[in-house]
N, C-alpha and C positions, 0 to 999 in steps of 0.2 A: 745624845745630850743636845738640847736646843741651843741655838746661838746665844751668846752672852747678852746681846742687846734685847732679844726676846724675853730672856729671864728678867732683865731689869724692868722692862715694860710690864711684865706680869706682876712683879713685886709692887710696882707703882699702882697697878689696878687694885691689888688687895689692900693697899694702904688707904684707898678711898673708902673701903668698907669698915675702917677702924674708928668711925665716929657715929655715935648713936643718933645724932640729929640727922645725918645723911641717911642712915638706915630707915628712920621713921619717914623721911621724905619719900624714899623709894617705895616703902609699903603703902603710903598714902596714894601714890600714883599707880598702884597696881590696878590695871583694867580701866583707868579713867584719866581724863585730862583735868588739870586744876590750875587755877591762877595762884600767884604767890600768896595772896591774902587768904585764900581757902586752905592752902597747905598750912600756913601759919596757924590758923584756927584749929585745924585737925590735930596738929602735933603739939600745940601749946607753946609755940615759939613766936618771936617777933618776926615781922616781915623782913626786917634788915638781916636777921640771922638766917632766915630761909633763903633770901636772895644770895647771901654770901656762900651758903652751902650748895645752892643750885649751880653757881658758877663752877665750883669744883666738880660737881656731877656732870655738867656739860662738857668740861675739858676732858673728862674720862670717858666721854661718849656713852654715859649711862642714862642720860635723859636727853630728850629733844624738846624743842619748843616751836610754837607757831604763833603768829600775831593774829589776834581776833579784834579788829578795831584798835582801841587803845590798850586792850588787855593782851597779856602774853600767857598762853596756855602751855603747860608743861605735861609731859607724859614720859613713860619709860621708852628708851630707844628701841628696844626689840625684846623678843622672848628670851634672849640669853640672860638679860638682867633678872627676869622673874626666875629663871632656872637656877641662877647662882644663889639667889636668896633662898629659894626653896631647898636646894641641896645643902646650903649652910645650916638652915634651921633643922633639917632632917638629921644632919650630922650631930649637932649639939643636943638634940632630943633623944638620941639613942641611949 
């Protein structure tokens, strides 16, 4: 059995996936970098709502960012994020 603290951290990670706006953001970022405004346009949300959700996704290490002049570009942190989404989708589509 994994350590209690690891189980707690895993439960927290799965909680991040419990919001459809965050899921939409992650799908929007698959394979590309986007600015907040571009993400908001793609998913049909306000920039404020996207910024709020991106903060949660950054804290969970699911997205990363880099500055490009005055813009901040966001992307998936690594291939594990893509794999988690793909596995989850595969599971519910069975």
